[in-house]
C-alpha positions in Angstrom: -0.2 -0.2 -0.2 1.2 3.5 -0.4 1.0 4.6 3.3 4.5 3.5 4.1 5.0 5.4 7.4 1.6 3.3 8.7 0.2 6.1 11.0 -2.4 4.0 12.9 -5.6 5.5 13.3 -7.9 3.3 14.1 -6.7 0.5 16.7 -9.0 -2.0 17.8 -7.8 -5.0 20.6 -9.3 -8.5 21.4 -13.1 -6.2 21.2 -15.8 -7.9 21.9 -19.4 -7.6 21.4 -22.0 -9.7 23.0 -26.0 -9.7 23.0 -28.7 -11.0 25.3 -27.5 -12.3 29.1 -28.0 -15.7 31.2 -26.7 -18.2 29.3 -28.8 -16.9 26.2 -25.9 -14.4 24.8 -25.2 -14.4 21.3 -21.5 -13.2 20.4 -21.2 -10.8 17.3 -17.8 -9.9 17.8 -15.1 -12.1 19.3 -12.0 -10.6 19.5 -11.3 -8.6 16.8 -7.6 -7.2 16.3 -7.3 -4.8 13.5 -5.4 -2.2 13.0 -5.9 1.0 10.5 -3.6 2.8 8.5 -3.8 6.9 8.0 -4.4 7.6 4.3 -5.4 4.1 2.9 -8.9 2.4 1.9 -9.6 -0.5 4.1 -12.4 -2.7 3.3 -14.3 -5.2 5.4 -15.4 -8.2 4.2 -17.3 -11.5 4.7 -20.4 -12.9 4.9 -24.0 -11.4 6.4 -24.1 -11.6 10.4 -20.3 -12.3 10.4 -19.9 -8.7 12.8 -18.9 -6.5 9.8 -21.1 -3.4 10.6 -21.1 -4.1 14.3 -17.5 -3.3 14.1 -18.1 -0.4 12.1 -20.6 1.2 14.5 -18.4 0.4 17.5 -15.1 2.2 15.5 -17.4 5.0 14.6 -19.1 5.4 18.2 -22.6 4.3 17.3 -21.9 1.4 19.1 -20.4 0.4 22.5 -18.0 -2.6 22.8 -18.3 -4.8 26.0 -14.7 -5.4 26.6 -11.3 -5.0 24.7 -9.9 -1.9 23.3 -11.1 0.6 20.6 -8.9 3.3 20.0 -10.2 6.1 17.2 -7.6 9.3 16.5 -5.8 8.0 19.5 -9.7 8.4 21.7 -10.5 5.4 23.9 -13.8 5.5 22.5 -15.5 3.4 25.4 -14.0 6.3 27.7 -16.4 9.1 26.0 -19.3 10.5 26.9 -22.5 10.2 25.0 -22.3 14.0 24.3 -18.6 13.6 23.8 -19.0 10.8 21.5 -21.5 12.8 19.8 -19.2 16.0 19.1 -16.5 13.5 18.0 -18.0 12.1 15.0 -19.3 15.4 14.1 -16.2 16.9 13.8 -13.8 13.6 12.5 -16.2 11.2 11.3 -18.2 11.1 7.9 -20.6 8.4 7.1 -21.6 7.1 3.8 -24.3 4.4 3.5 -26.2 1.9 1.3 -29.4 3.5 2.0 -28.3 7.0 1.6 -30.5 9.3 4.4 -30.8 11.9 2.8 -33.9 14.4 4.1 -36.9 14.0 1.2 -38.2 17.5 2.1 -34.8 19.5 1.5 -32.7 20.2 -1.5 -29.2 18.7 -2.6 -27.5 21.4 -1.3 -29.3 21.7 1.9 -28.7 18.2 2.9 -25.2 18.7 2.4 -24.8 21.5 4.1 -27.6 20.1 7.3 -24.9 18.9 9.6 -23.1 21.9 9.8 -26.1 24.1 10.6 -26.6 21.8 13.5 -22.9 22.6 14.6 -23.7 26.0 14.6 -22.4 27.6 11.5 -24.4 30.3 9.9 -26.7 29.4 7.3 -25.1 31.1 3.8 -21.3 29.5 4.8 -22.6 26.1 5.2 -24.5 26.3 1.6 -21.3 27.9 0.2 -19.4 24.6 2.1 -21.8 22.3 0.6 -21.6 24.1 -3.1 -18.0 23.4 -2.6 -18.3 19.8 -2.5 -20.9 19.3 -4.9 -18.6 20.4 -7.3 -16.0 18.0 -6.7 -18.5 15.2 -7.1 -20.1 16.2 -10.2 -22.9 17.7 -9.0 -22.9 20.9 -9.2 -26.2 21.8 -11.0 -27.8 19.8 -9.1 -28.1 21.5 -6.2 -31.5 23.0 -6.1 -33.0 19.2 -7.0 -34.7 17.2 -4.4 -33.6 13.5 -3.4 -36.4 12.0 -5.7 -35.0 13.6 -8.5 -31.9 11.9 -8.8 -30.7 8.3 -9.6 -29.4 5.4 -7.2 -25.2 6.9 -8.3 -26.4 10.8 -8.0 -28.1 10.0 -4.3 -24.8 8.2 -2.8 -23.2 11.0 -4.3 -24.7 13.3 -2.3 -24.5 11.4 0.6 -20.7 11.5 -0.1 -20.7 15.1 0.0 -22.4 15.2 3.3 -20.0 12.8 4.6 -17.0 15.5 3.6 -18.7 18.6 4.0 -16.8 18.7 7.4 -14.0 17.8 6.9 -13.6 14.6 8.7 -10.2 12.7 9.0 -12.1 9.2 8.6 -14.8 7.7 6.8 -16.8 4.8 7.2 -19.1 3.2 5.1 -21.4 0.8 4.4 -22.4 -0.9 1.4 -21.9 2.1 -0.5 -22.4 0.7 -3.8 -24.5 -2.6 -3.1 -27.6 -1.4 -4.6 -26.1 0.2 -7.7 -25.4 -0.9 -11.0 -22.1 -1.8 -12.1 -21.7 1.9 -13.6 -22.7 4.1 -11.0 -20.3 1.8 -8.6 -17.6 2.4 -10.2 -18.4 6.1 -10.5 -18.4 5.7 -6.9 -15.5 4.2 -6.4 -13.2 6.7 -8.3 -14.6 9.5 -5.9 -14.1 7.5 -2.5 -11.0 6.2 -3.9 -9.8 10.0 -4.9 -10.5 11.0 -1.8 -7.8 8.7 0.0 -5.5 9.2 -2.4 -5.7 13.2 -3.1 -7.2 14.0 0.0 -5.2 11.4 2.4 -8.6 11.0 4.2 -9.2 7.6 5.6 -11.6 5.1 4.1 -13.0 1.8 6.0 -16.0 0.2 4.1 -17.5 -2.7 4.9 -18.9 -4.5 2.1 -20.6 -7.6 -0.2 -19.3 -6.1 -3.4 -16.4 -8.1 -4.7 -16.5 -5.8 -7.9 -14.9 -3.2 -5.6 -12.7 -5.3 -4.1 -9.1 -3.6 -6.8 -10.2 -0.2 -4.9 -8.8 -1.5 -1.6 -5.5 -1.3 -0.4 -6.1 -3.9 1.4 -9.3 -5.8 2.4 -10.1 -7.2 6.2 -11.9 -11.2 5.9 -14.4 -11.5 8.5 -15.7 -15.2 9.3 -18.1 -15.8 12.5 -17.0 -12.0 14.3 -13.3 -12.7 14.0 -10.9 -11.1 11.5 -8.7 -14.0 9.7 -7.2 -12.5 7.0 -5.9 -9.3 6.0 -4.7 -9.3 1.9 -2.7 -6.5 0.6 -4.6 -5.0 -2.7 -2.6 -2.1 -3.9 
């Protein structure tokens, strides 16, 4: 991979997550060890139910592990309060999901700017930043459109723009291409790959879509709540 210094941005050591109690426990994660390096695109792959999304949720502070260490940007996630986690996410992490999660009543540019407005930035400034990011993903002309007027690929571009607008160091993606056709998925992955290569962002991507494996620096294979192999690609 291109990141020769291998500065660790995310460190997971023996991370365990279980659901249930009193003899009816189900383990989602069974001792995950993973380092994610600054400036790489790493994919987490494996069969449904193997723990991929659970691991992504813990790394992004949306879910709390039961034991083990998860450190992101030198912060131990479990030691943060709920308010601290919310602030940390708003400043340091961008989210891209399969379902887009766009607000249907807002325009494209408003969807991108909304997180900045929530964080207290003035509307005009937030809209200018959103406009700039939309231009970077090729949707400058669709800023006044509503989400229902866009194709699936265009909606995902809006979601990427929203994830980037607050300039996070870490971007997490949950199945960003699996609902898209090949060409739309290719365009989305070119954008994400460019974000890593040109802007130095770090990207963790969970996927079932083997069409996009070629875009990864590394692939972590999961099975039954564990990472069983990590393969370097680029």
